[in-house]
mmCIF file as gemmi writes it, N, C-alpha and C atoms, coordinates in Angstrom:
data_model
loop_
_atom_site.group_PDB
_atom_site.id
_atom_site.type_symbol
_atom_site.label_atom_id
_atom_site.label_alt_id
_atom_site.label_comp_id
_atom_site.label_asym_id
_atom_site.label_entity_id
_atom_site.label_seq_id
_atom_site.pdbx_PDB_ins_code
_atom_site.Cartn_x
_atom_site.Cartn_y
_atom_site.Cartn_z
_atom_site.occupancy
_atom_site.B_iso_or_equiv
_atom_site.pdbx_formal_charge
_atom_site.auth_seq_id
_atom_site.auth_asym_id
_atom_site.pdbx_PDB_model_num
ATOM 1 N N . MET Axp A 1 ? 12.754 -1.764 11.436 1 0 ? 1 A 1
ATOM 2 C CA . MET Axp A 1 ? 12.241 -2.136 10.225 1 0 ? 1 A 1
ATOM 3 C C . MET Axp A 1 ? 12.646 -0.731 9.776 1 0 ? 1 A 1
ATOM 4 N N . GLN Axp A 2 ? 12.387 -0.652 8.28 1 0 ? 2 A 1
ATOM 5 C CA . GLN Axp A 2 ? 12.186 0.617 7.68 1 0 ? 2 A 1
ATOM 6 C C . GLN Axp A 2 ? 11.54 1.005 6.504 1 0 ? 2 A 1
ATOM 7 N N . THR Axp A 3 ? 11.285 2.206 6.059 1 0 ? 3 A 1
ATOM 8 C CA . THR Axp A 3 ? 9.788 2.874 5.834 1 0 ? 3 A 1
ATOM 9 C C . THR Axp A 3 ? 10.962 3.323 4.301 1 0 ? 3 A 1
ATOM 10 N N . THR Axp A 4 ? 9.148 3.109 3.216 1 0 ? 4 A 1
ATOM 11 C CA . THR Axp A 4 ? 9.353 3.903 2.209 1 0 ? 4 A 1
ATOM 12 C C . THR Axp A 4 ? 7.991 4.467 2.277 1 0 ? 4 A 1
ATOM 13 N N . THR Axp A 5 ? 8.049 5.759 1.829 1 0 ? 5 A 1
ATOM 14 C CA . THR Axp A 5 ? 7.022 6.696 1.456 1 0 ? 5 A 1
ATOM 15 C C . THR Axp A 5 ? 6.512 6.079 0.248 1 0 ? 5 A 1
ATOM 16 N N . ILE Axp A 6 ? 5.382 6.063 0.729 1 0 ? 6 A 1
ATOM 17 C CA . ILE Axp A 6 ? 4.384 5.673 -0.811 1 0 ? 6 A 1
ATOM 18 C C . ILE Axp A 6 ? 4.19 6.616 -1.742 1 0 ? 6 A 1
ATOM 19 N N . THR Axp A 7 ? 4.774 5.697 -3.491 1 0 ? 7 A 1
ATOM 20 C CA . THR Axp A 7 ? 4.332 7.503 -4.372 1 0 ? 7 A 1
ATOM 21 C C . THR Axp A 7 ? 3.227 6.587 -5.346 1 0 ? 7 A 1
ATOM 22 N N . PRO Axp A 8 ? 2.12 7.022 -5.056 1 0 ? 8 A 1
ATOM 23 C CA . PRO Axp A 8 ? 0.739 5.874 -6.335 1 0 ? 8 A 1
ATOM 24 C C . PRO Axp A 8 ? 1.62 5.562 -7.528 1 0 ? 8 A 1
ATOM 25 N N . ASP Axp A 9 ? 0.599 4.479 -8.209 1 0 ? 9 A 1
ATOM 26 C CA . ASP Axp A 9 ? 0.844 3.924 -8.964 1 0 ? 9 A 1
ATOM 27 C C . ASP Axp A 9 ? 2.55 3.747 -9.55 1 0 ? 9 A 1
ATOM 28 N N . SER Axp A 10 ? 3.165 3.786 -8.755 1 0 ? 10 A 1
ATOM 29 C CA . SER Axp A 10 ? 4.262 3.172 -8.803 1 0 ? 10 A 1
ATOM 30 C C . SER Axp A 10 ? 5.029 2.36 -8.813 1 0 ? 10 A 1
ATOM 31 N N . LEU Axp A 11 ? 6.46 0.888 -8.787 1 0 ? 11 A 1
ATOM 32 C CA . LEU Axp A 11 ? 6.779 0.263 -8.218 1 0 ? 11 A 1
ATOM 33 C C . LEU Axp A 11 ? 7.471 0.387 -6.96 1 0 ? 11 A 1
ATOM 34 N N . HIS Axp A 12 ? 7.4 0.513 -6.128 1 0 ? 12 A 1
ATOM 35 C CA . HIS Axp A 12 ? 8.472 0.404 -5.148 1 0 ? 12 A 1
ATOM 36 C C . HIS Axp A 12 ? 8.988 -0.92 -4.654 1 0 ? 12 A 1
ATOM 37 N N . THR Axp A 13 ? 10.69 -0.689 -4.529 1 0 ? 13 A 1
ATOM 38 C CA . THR Axp A 13 ? 11.427 -1.761 -4.22 1 0 ? 13 A 1
ATOM 39 C C . THR Axp A 13 ? 11.642 -2.866 -3.126 1 0 ? 13 A 1
ATOM 40 N N . PRO Axp A 14 ? 11.037 -2.661 -2.422 1 0 ? 14 A 1
ATOM 41 C CA . PRO Axp A 14 ? 10.392 -3.497 -0.859 1 0 ? 14 A 1
ATOM 42 C C . PRO Axp A 14 ? 9.786 -5.031 -1.239 1 0 ? 14 A 1
ATOM 43 N N . GLU Axp A 15 ? 10.375 -5.96 -1.509 1 0 ? 15 A 1
ATOM 44 C CA . GLU Axp A 15 ? 9.606 -7.511 -2.027 1 0 ? 15 A 1
ATOM 45 C C . GLU Axp A 15 ? 9.321 -8.375 -0.63 1 0 ? 15 A 1
ATOM 46 N N . ARG Axp A 16 ? 8.822 -7.529 0.534 1 0 ? 16 A 1
ATOM 47 C CA . ARG Axp A 16 ? 8.793 -8.333 1.857 1 0 ? 16 A 1
ATOM 48 C C . ARG Axp A 16 ? 7.707 -6.654 2.576 1 0 ? 16 A 1
ATOM 49 N N . VAL Axp A 17 ? 6.423 -6.954 2.735 1 0 ? 17 A 1
ATOM 50 C CA . VAL Axp A 17 ? 5.799 -5.742 3.618 1 0 ? 17 A 1
ATOM 51 C C . VAL Axp A 17 ? 5.57 -6.207 5.001 1 0 ? 17 A 1
ATOM 52 N N . TYR Axp A 18 ? 5.704 -5.389 6 1 0 ? 18 A 1
ATOM 53 C CA . TYR Axp A 18 ? 5.655 -5.846 7.681 1 0 ? 18 A 1
ATOM 54 C C . TYR Axp A 18 ? 4.496 -5.143 7.904 1 0 ? 18 A 1
ATOM 55 N N . GLY Axp A 19 ? 3.789 -3.708 7.155 1 0 ? 19 A 1
ATOM 56 C CA . GLY Axp A 19 ? 2.375 -2.833 7.41 1 0 ? 19 A 1
ATOM 57 C C . GLY Axp A 19 ? 3.017 -2.044 6.283 1 0 ? 19 A 1
ATOM 58 N N . PHE Axp A 20 ? 1.626 -1.191 6.596 1 0 ? 20 A 1
ATOM 59 C CA . PHE Axp A 20 ? 1.523 0.561 6.328 1 0 ? 20 A 1
ATOM 60 C C . PHE Axp A 20 ? 1.102 1.371 6.94 1 0 ? 20 A 1
ATOM 61 N N . CYS Axp A 21 ? 1.232 2.519 6.384 1 0 ? 21 A 1
ATOM 62 C CA . CYS Axp A 21 ? -0.125 3.549 7.123 1 0 ? 21 A 1
ATOM 63 C C . CYS Axp A 21 ? -0.287 3.662 5.705 1 0 ? 21 A 1
ATOM 64 N N . LEU Axp A 22 ? -2.052 4.21 5.572 1 0 ? 22 A 1
ATOM 65 C CA . LEU Axp A 22 ? -1.7 4.982 4.431 1 0 ? 22 A 1
ATOM 66 C C . LEU Axp A 22 ? -2.865 5.907 4.894 1 0 ? 22 A 1
ATOM 67 N N . SER Axp A 23 ? -3.502 7.953 4.545 1 0 ? 23 A 1
ATOM 68 C CA . SER Axp A 23 ? -4.283 8.022 4.82 1 0 ? 23 A 1
ATOM 69 C C . SER Axp A 23 ? -5.126 8.93 2.92 1 0 ? 23 A 1
ATOM 70 N N . GLU Axp A 24 ? -5.467 9.213 3.429 1 0 ? 24 A 1
ATOM 71 C CA . GLU Axp A 24 ? -6.681 9.888 2.163 1 0 ? 24 A 1
ATOM 72 C C . GLU Axp A 24 ? -6.137 11.199 2.11 1 0 ? 24 A 1
ATOM 73 N N . ASP Axp A 25 ? -5.72 11.888 1.093 1 0 ? 25 A 1
ATOM 74 C CA . ASP Axp A 25 ? -5.676 13.129 1.003 1 0 ? 25 A 1
ATOM 75 C C . ASP Axp A 25 ? -6.541 14.318 0.038 1 0 ? 25 A 1
ATOM 76 N N . SER Axp A 26 ? -7.531 14.087 -0.036 1 0 ? 26 A 1
ATOM 77 C CA . SER Axp A 26 ? -8.12 14.61 -1.326 1 0 ? 26 A 1
ATOM 78 C C . SER Axp A 26 ? -9.736 14.742 -0.575 1 0 ? 26 A 1
ATOM 79 N N . SER Axp A 27 ? -10.391 14.677 0.426 1 0 ? 27 A 1
ATOM 80 C CA . SER Axp A 27 ? -11.291 14.301 1.293 1 0 ? 27 A 1
ATOM 81 C C . SER Axp A 27 ? -12.137 13.864 0.189 1 0 ? 27 A 1
ATOM 82 N N . ALA Axp A 28 ? -11.793 13.155 -0.14 1 0 ? 28 A 1
ATOM 83 C CA . ALA Axp A 28 ? -12.805 12.064 -1.177 1 0 ? 28 A 1
ATOM 84 C C . ALA Axp A 28 ? -12.462 10.755 -1.025 1 0 ? 28 A 1
ATOM 85 N N . ALA Axp A 29 ? -13.366 10.096 -1.513 1 0 ? 29 A 1
ATOM 86 C CA . ALA Axp A 29 ? -13.27 8.059 -0.783 1 0 ? 29 A 1
ATOM 87 C C . ALA Axp A 29 ? -12.042 7.869 -2.058 1 0 ? 29 A 1
ATOM 88 N N . ALA Axp A 30 ? -11.507 7.342 -0.828 1 0 ? 30 A 1
ATOM 89 C CA . ALA Axp A 30 ? -10.237 6.528 -1.946 1 0 ? 30 A 1
ATOM 90 C C . ALA Axp A 30 ? -9.879 5.008 -1.947 1 0 ? 30 A 1
ATOM 91 N N . SER Axp A 31 ? -9.422 4.244 -2.679 1 0 ? 31 A 1
ATOM 92 C CA . SER Axp A 31 ? -9.611 2.602 -3.295 1 0 ? 31 A 1
ATOM 93 C C . SER Axp A 31 ? -8.3 2.507 -3.678 1 0 ? 31 A 1
ATOM 94 N N . ILE Axp A 32 ? -7.691 1.894 -2.89 1 0 ? 32 A 1
ATOM 95 C CA . ILE Axp A 32 ? -6.182 0.977 -2.985 1 0 ? 32 A 1
ATOM 96 C C . ILE Axp A 32 ? -5.973 0.047 -3.224 1 0 ? 32 A 1
ATOM 97 N N . THR Axp A 33 ? -4.93 -0.926 -4.103 1 0 ? 33 A 1
ATOM 98 C CA . THR Axp A 33 ? -4.263 -2.155 -3.87 1 0 ? 33 A 1
ATOM 99 C C . THR Axp A 33 ? -3.481 -2.3 -3.48 1 0 ? 33 A 1
ATOM 100 N N . PHE Axp A 34 ? -2.563 -3.307 -3.179 1 0 ? 34 A 1
ATOM 101 C CA . PHE Axp A 34 ? -0.756 -3.629 -3.309 1 0 ? 34 A 1
ATOM 102 C C . PHE Axp A 34 ? -0.784 -4.893 -4.22 1 0 ? 34 A 1
ATOM 103 N N . ARG Axp A 35 ? -0.546 -4.531 -5.786 1 0 ? 35 A 1
ATOM 104 C CA . ARG Axp A 35 ? 0.102 -5.344 -6.517 1 0 ? 35 A 1
ATOM 105 C C . ARG Axp A 35 ? 1.208 -6.432 -6.528 1 0 ? 35 A 1
ATOM 106 N N . ALA Axp A 36 ? 1.624 -7.056 -7.31 1 0 ? 36 A 1
ATOM 107 C CA . ALA Axp A 36 ? 3.306 -7.796 -6.817 1 0 ? 36 A 1
ATOM 108 C C . ALA Axp A 36 ? 3.991 -8.134 -8.366 1 0 ? 36 A 1
ATOM 109 N N . GLY Axp A 37 ? 4.944 -7.303 -7.916 1 0 ? 37 A 1
ATOM 110 C CA . GLY Axp A 37 ? 6.042 -6.469 -9.431 1 0 ? 37 A 1
ATOM 111 C C . GLY Axp A 37 ? 5.312 -5.678 -10.307 1 0 ? 37 A 1
ATOM 112 N N . GLY Axp A 38 ? 4.163 -4.968 -10.29 1 0 ? 38 A 1
ATOM 113 C CA . GLY Axp A 38 ? 3.803 -4.086 -11.752 1 0 ? 38 A 1
ATOM 114 C C . GLY Axp A 38 ? 2.153 -4.337 -11.191 1 0 ? 38 A 1
ATOM 115 N N . SER Axp A 39 ? 1.669 -3.388 -11.883 1 0 ? 39 A 1
ATOM 116 C CA . SER Axp A 39 ? 0.44 -2.747 -12.202 1 0 ? 39 A 1
ATOM 117 C C . SER Axp A 39 ? -0.667 -3.966 -13.176 1 0 ? 39 A 1
ATOM 118 N N . SER Axp A 40 ? -0.45 -5.152 -13.656 1 0 ? 40 A 1
ATOM 119 C CA . SER Axp A 40 ? -1.23 -6.233 -13.728 1 0 ? 40 A 1
ATOM 120 C C . SER Axp A 40 ? -0.656 -7.063 -12.94 1 0 ? 40 A 1
ATOM 121 N N . GLY Axp A 41 ? 0.062 -6.992 -11.809 1 0 ? 41 A 1
ATOM 122 C CA . GLY Axp A 41 ? 0.497 -8.411 -11.076 1 0 ? 41 A 1
ATOM 123 C C . GLY Axp A 41 ? -0.833 -8.237 -9.771 1 0 ? 41 A 1
ATOM 124 N N . ASP Axp A 42 ? -0.284 -9.765 -9.409 1 0 ? 42 A 1
ATOM 125 C CA . ASP Axp A 42 ? -1.611 -9.813 -8.424 1 0 ? 42 A 1
ATOM 126 C C . ASP Axp A 42 ? -1.962 -9.534 -7.069 1 0 ? 42 A 1
ATOM 127 N N . ILE Axp A 43 ? -3.474 -9.208 -6.881 1 0 ? 43 A 1
ATOM 128 C CA . ILE Axp A 43 ? -3.57 -8.579 -5.736 1 0 ? 43 A 1
ATOM 129 C C . ILE Axp A 43 ? -3.019 -9.035 -4.935 1 0 ? 43 A 1
ATOM 130 N N . VAL Axp A 44 ? -2.222 -8.468 -4.077 1 0 ? 44 A 1
ATOM 131 C CA . VAL Axp A 44 ? -1.837 -9.126 -2.985 1 0 ? 44 A 1
ATOM 132 C C . VAL Axp A 44 ? -2.747 -8.747 -1.433 1 0 ? 44 A 1
ATOM 133 N N . VAL Axp A 45 ? -2.276 -7.522 -1.367 1 0 ? 45 A 1
ATOM 134 C CA . VAL Axp A 45 ? -3.334 -6.455 -0.441 1 0 ? 45 A 1
ATOM 135 C C . VAL Axp A 45 ? -4.418 -6.168 -1.479 1 0 ? 45 A 1
ATOM 136 N N . GLY Axp A 46 ? -5.938 -5.63 -0.704 1 0 ? 46 A 1
ATOM 137 C CA . GLY Axp A 46 ? -6.911 -4.98 -0.843 1 0 ? 46 A 1
ATOM 138 C C . GLY Axp A 46 ? -7.574 -5.689 -1.792 1 0 ? 46 A 1
ATOM 139 N N . PRO Axp A 47 ? -8.892 -5.244 -2.232 1 0 ? 47 A 1
ATOM 140 C CA . PRO Axp A 47 ? -8.368 -3.258 -1.885 1 0 ? 47 A 1
ATOM 141 C C . PRO Axp A 47 ? -8.499 -2.982 -0.347 1 0 ? 47 A 1
ATOM 142 N N . ILE Axp A 48 ? -8.234 -1.893 -0.239 1 0 ? 48 A 1
ATOM 143 C CA . ILE Axp A 48 ? -8.306 -0.813 1.371 1 0 ? 48 A 1
ATOM 144 C C . ILE Axp A 48 ? -9.095 -0.414 0.472 1 0 ? 48 A 1
ATOM 145 N N . ASN Axp A 49 ? -10.281 0.257 1.116 1 0 ? 49 A 1
ATOM 146 C CA . ASN Axp A 49 ? -11.311 1.318 0.902 1 0 ? 49 A 1
ATOM 147 C C . ASN Axp A 49 ? -10.862 2.486 2.175 1 0 ? 49 A 1
ATOM 148 N N . LEU Axp A 50 ? -11.032 3.513 2.124 1 0 ? 50 A 1
ATOM 149 C CA . LEU Axp A 50 ? -10.865 4.803 2.491 1 0 ? 50 A 1
ATOM 150 C C . LEU Axp A 50 ? -12.219 5.979 2.267 1 0 ? 50 A 1
ATOM 151 N N . ALA Axp A 51 ? -12.236 6.205 3.724 1 0 ? 51 A 1
ATOM 152 C CA . ALA Axp A 51 ? -13.764 7.53 3.31 1 0 ? 51 A 1
ATOM 153 C C . ALA Axp A 51 ? -12.906 8.729 3.32 1 0 ? 51 A 1
ATOM 154 N N . ALA Axp A 52 ? -13.44 9.511 3.269 1 0 ? 52 A 1
ATOM 155 C CA . ALA Axp A 52 ? -12.816 10.954 3.498 1 0 ? 52 A 1
ATOM 156 C C . ALA Axp A 52 ? -11.946 11.296 4.22 1 0 ? 52 A 1
ATOM 157 N N . ASP Axp A 53 ? -11.047 11.723 4.479 1 0 ? 53 A 1
ATOM 158 C CA . ASP Axp A 53 ? -10.239 12.354 5.724 1 0 ? 53 A 1
ATOM 159 C C . ASP Axp A 53 ? -9.919 10.93 6.234 1 0 ? 53 A 1
ATOM 160 N N . GLU Axp A 54 ? -10.076 10.004 5.904 1 0 ? 54 A 1
ATOM 161 C CA . GLU Axp A 54 ? -9.465 8.614 7.162 1 0 ? 54 A 1
ATOM 162 C C . GLU Axp A 54 ? -8.641 8.089 6.917 1 0 ? 54 A 1
ATOM 163 N N . SER Axp A 55 ? -8.336 7.19 8.02 1 0 ? 55 A 1
ATOM 164 C CA . SER Axp A 55 ? -6.63 7.095 7.495 1 0 ? 55 A 1
ATOM 165 C C . SER Axp A 55 ? -6.954 5.362 8.233 1 0 ? 55 A 1
ATOM 166 N N . ALA Axp A 56 ? -5.984 5.116 7.95 1 0 ? 56 A 1
ATOM 167 C CA . ALA Axp A 56 ? -5.353 3.706 8.3 1 0 ? 56 A 1
ATOM 168 C C . ALA Axp A 56 ? -4.064 2.701 8.624 1 0 ? 56 A 1
ATOM 169 N N . ALA Axp A 57 ? -3.893 1.824 9.148 1 0 ? 57 A 1
ATOM 170 C CA . ALA Axp A 57 ? -2.69 1.161 9.39 1 0 ? 57 A 1
ATOM 171 C C . ALA Axp A 57 ? -2.347 -0.541 10.001 1 0 ? 57 A 1
ATOM 172 N N . ILE Axp A 58 ? -1.773 -0.982 9.306 1 0 ? 58 A 1
ATOM 173 C CA . ILE Axp A 58 ? -1.799 -2.268 9.659 1 0 ? 58 A 1
ATOM 174 C C . ILE Axp A 58 ? -0.242 -2.466 9.423 1 0 ? 58 A 1
ATOM 175 N N . VAL Axp A 59 ? -0.117 -3.145 10.934 1 0 ? 59 A 1
ATOM 176 C CA . VAL Axp A 59 ? 1.407 -3.972 11.239 1 0 ? 59 A 1
ATOM 177 C C . VAL Axp A 59 ? 1.363 -5.077 11.441 1 0 ? 59 A 1
ATOM 178 N N . LEU Axp A 60 ? 1.863 -6.145 11.086 1 0 ? 60 A 1
ATOM 179 C CA . LEU Axp A 60 ? 2.038 -7.948 10.925 1 0 ? 60 A 1
ATOM 180 C C . LEU Axp A 60 ? 2.144 -8.123 12.299 1 0 ? 60 A 1
ATOM 181 N N . PRO Axp A 61 ? 2.246 -9.461 13.044 1 0 ? 61 A 1
ATOM 182 C CA . PRO Axp A 61 ? 2.93 -9.639 14.49 1 0 ? 61 A 1
ATOM 183 C C . PRO Axp A 61 ? 4.611 -9.591 12.943 1 0 ? 61 A 1
ATOM 184 N N . LYS Axp A 62 ? 5.473 -10.328 14.529 1 0 ? 62 A 1
ATOM 185 C CA . LYS Axp A 62 ? 6.683 -10.63 14.088 1 0 ? 62 A 1
ATOM 186 C C . LYS Axp A 62 ? 6.646 -11.947 13.371 1 0 ? 62 A 1
ATOM 187 N N . ALA Axp A 63 ? 7.656 -11.402 12.621 1 0 ? 63 A 1
ATOM 188 C CA . ALA Axp A 63 ? 8.225 -12.966 11.53 1 0 ? 63 A 1
ATOM 189 C C . ALA Axp A 63 ? 7.12 -13.405 11.413 1 0 ? 63 A 1
ATOM 190 N N . VAL Axp A 64 ? 5.781 -11.958 10.456 1 0 ? 64 A 1
ATOM 191 C CA . VAL Axp A 64 ? 4.642 -12.857 9.675 1 0 ? 64 A 1
ATOM 192 C C . VAL Axp A 64 ? 4.924 -11.299 8.615 1 0 ? 64 A 1
ATOM 193 N N . PHE Axp A 65 ? 4.674 -11.208 7.029 1 0 ? 65 A 1
ATOM 194 C CA . PHE Axp A 65 ? 4.977 -10.566 5.847 1 0 ? 65 A 1
ATOM 195 C C . PHE Axp A 65 ? 4.292 -10.882 4.584 1 0 ? 65 A 1
ATOM 196 N N . TRP Axp A 66 ? 4.639 -9.589 4.136 1 0 ? 66 A 1
ATOM 197 C CA . TRP Axp A 66 ? 3.605 -9.837 2.727 1 0 ? 66 A 1
ATOM 198 C C . TRP Axp A 66 ? 4.486 -10.214 1.695 1 0 ? 66 A 1
ATOM 199 N N . GLU Axp A 67 ? 4.195 -11.242 0.616 1 0 ? 67 A 1
ATOM 200 C CA . GLU Axp A 67 ? 5.773 -11.573 0.009 1 0 ? 67 A 1
ATOM 201 C C . GLU Axp A 67 ? 5.135 -10.457 -1.236 1 0 ? 67 A 1
ATOM 202 N N . PHE Axp A 68 ? 5.98 -9.555 -2.188 1 0 ? 68 A 1
ATOM 203 C CA . PHE Axp A 68 ? 6.094 -8.707 -3.503 1 0 ? 68 A 1
ATOM 204 C C . PHE Axp A 68 ? 6.783 -9.093 -4.06 1 0 ? 68 A 1
ATOM 205 N N . PRO Axp A 69 ? 6.834 -10.687 -5.021 1 0 ? 69 A 1
ATOM 206 C CA . PRO Axp A 69 ? 7.703 -10.897 -5.746 1 0 ? 69 A 1
ATOM 207 C C . PRO Axp A 69 ? 7.703 -9.498 -7.039 1 0 ? 69 A 1
ATOM 208 N N . GLY Axp A 70 ? 9.373 -9.178 -7.54 1 0 ? 70 A 1
ATOM 209 C CA . GLY Axp A 70 ? 9.275 -7.758 -7.947 1 0 ? 70 A 1
ATOM 210 C C . GLY Axp A 70 ? 9.269 -6.508 -7.5 1 0 ? 70 A 1
ATOM 211 N N . GLY Axp A 71 ? 8.787 -6.68 -5.944 1 0 ? 71 A 1
ATOM 212 C CA . GLY Axp A 71 ? 8.306 -5.127 -6.145 1 0 ? 71 A 1
ATOM 213 C C . GLY Axp A 71 ? 6.692 -5.174 -5.411 1 0 ? 71 A 1
ATOM 214 N N . VAL Axp A 72 ? 7.002 -3.585 -5.121 1 0 ? 72 A 1
ATOM 215 C CA . VAL Axp A 72 ? 5.72 -3.508 -4.848 1 0 ? 72 A 1
ATOM 216 C C . VAL Axp A 72 ? 4.472 -2.849 -5.787 1 0 ? 72 A 1
ATOM 217 N N . TYR Axp A 73 ? 3.67 -2.727 -6.258 1 0 ? 73 A 1
ATOM 218 C CA . TYR Axp A 73 ? 2.73 -1.401 -6.977 1 0 ? 73 A 1
ATOM 219 C C . TYR Axp A 73 ? 1.674 -1.017 -6.313 1 0 ? 73 A 1
ATOM 220 N N . VAL Axp A 74 ? 2.337 -0.079 -6.086 1 0 ? 74 A 1
ATOM 221 C CA . VAL Axp A 74 ? 1.245 0.851 -4.826 1 0 ? 74 A 1
ATOM 222 C C . VAL Axp A 74 ? -0.237 1.253 -5.636 1 0 ? 74 A 1
ATOM 223 N N . LYS Axp A 75 ? -1.483 0.7 -6.475 1 0 ? 75 A 1
ATOM 224 C CA . LYS Axp A 75 ? -2.35 1.324 -7.532 1 0 ? 75 A 1
ATOM 225 C C . LYS Axp A 75 ? -3.754 1.429 -6.49 1 0 ? 75 A 1
ATOM 226 N N . GLU Axp A 76 ? -3.981 3.476 -7.354 1 0 ? 76 A 1
ATOM 227 C CA . GLU Axp A 76 ? -4.911 3.665 -6.585 1 0 ? 76 A 1
ATOM 228 C C . GLU Axp A 76 ? -6.004 3.317 -7.453 1 0 ? 76 A 1
ATOM 229 N N . GLU Axp A 77 ? -6.899 2.54 -7.052 1 0 ? 77 A 1
ATOM 230 C CA . GLU Axp A 77 ? -7.924 2.591 -7.92 1 0 ? 77 A 1
ATOM 231 C C . GLU Axp A 77 ? -9.012 2.938 -7.752 1 0 ? 77 A 1
ATOM 232 N N . SER Axp A 78 ? -9.308 4.557 -7.554 1 0 ? 78 A 1
ATOM 233 C CA . SER Axp A 78 ? -9.947 5.83 -7.038 1 0 ? 78 A 1
ATOM 234 C C . SER Axp A 78 ? -9.18 6.588 -6.072 1 0 ? 78 A 1
ATOM 235 N N . GLY Axp A 79 ? -9.63 7.661 -5.698 1 0 ? 79 A 1
ATOM 236 C CA . GLY Axp A 79 ? -9.191 9.08 -4.678 1 0 ? 79 A 1
ATOM 237 C C . GLY Axp A 79 ? -8.014 9.242 -4.697 1 0 ? 79 A 1
ATOM 238 N N . SER Axp A 80 ? -7.376 9.82 -3.893 1 0 ? 80 A 1
ATOM 239 C CA . SER Axp A 80 ? -5.811 9.826 -3.515 1 0 ? 80 A 1
ATOM 240 C C . SER Axp A 80 ? -5.602 9.637 -2.126 1 0 ? 80 A 1
ATOM 241 N N . ILE Axp A 81 ? -4.378 8.888 -2.396 1 0 ? 81 A 1
ATOM 242 C CA . ILE Axp A 81 ? -3.589 8.306 -0.974 1 0 ? 81 A 1
ATOM 243 C C . ILE Axp A 81 ? -2.271 9.303 -0.424 1 0 ? 81 A 1
ATOM 244 N N . ALA Axp A 82 ? -1.429 9.442 0.313 1 0 ? 82 A 1
ATOM 245 C CA . ALA Axp A 82 ? -0.651 8.989 0.936 1 0 ? 82 A 1
ATOM 246 C C . ALA Axp A 82 ? -0.416 7.897 1.832 1 0 ? 82 A 1
ATOM 247 N N . GLY Axp A 83 ? 0.784 8.244 2.012 1 0 ? 83 A 1
ATOM 248 C CA . GLY Axp A 83 ? 1.5 6.681 2.917 1 0 ? 83 A 1
ATOM 249 C C . GLY Axp A 83 ? 3.151 6.13 3.007 1 0 ? 83 A 1
ATOM 250 N N . GLN Axp A 84 ? 3.088 5.292 4.015 1 0 ? 84 A 1
ATOM 251 C CA . GLN Axp A 84 ? 4.242 5.343 4.433 1 0 ? 84 A 1
ATOM 252 C C . GLN Axp A 84 ? 3.945 3.132 4.083 1 0 ? 84 A 1
ATOM 253 N N . LEU Axp A 85 ? 5.482 2.24 3.636 1 0 ? 85 A 1
ATOM 254 C CA . LEU Axp A 85 ? 5.449 0.971 3.474 1 0 ? 85 A 1
ATOM 255 C C . LEU Axp A 85 ? 6.285 0.393 4.537 1 0 ? 85 A 1
ATOM 256 N N . TRP Axp A 86 ? 5.733 -0.422 5.477 1 0 ? 86 A 1
ATOM 257 C CA . TRP Axp A 86 ? 7.057 -0.603 6.289 1 0 ? 86 A 1
ATOM 258 C C . TRP Axp A 86 ? 7.857 -1.534 5.899 1 0 ? 86 A 1
ATOM 259 N N . HIS Axp A 87 ? 8.693 -2.139 6.223 1 0 ? 87 A 1
ATOM 260 C CA . HIS Axp A 87 ? 9.709 -3.357 5.504 1 0 ? 87 A 1
ATOM 261 C C . HIS Axp A 87 ? 10.799 -3.28 6.373 1 0 ? 87 A 1
């Protein structure tokens, strides 16, 4: 499995994602969505809501993945996050 460090509000090249690890990094609540292909693309995962200083990780079972035609756009709906995509 490969990893990509998340840059919020930007497009990442993986089109198949097997999981993620996120951390809220500003001591305030955050909400994130993963969209297909761009900022206005279909929401594939989310919203993911994190409380202040909370983290979350999801790893899908073997041979299961989320598809993101055109790449994964990580949209910070509110707050601030850091993390990785697993692809």
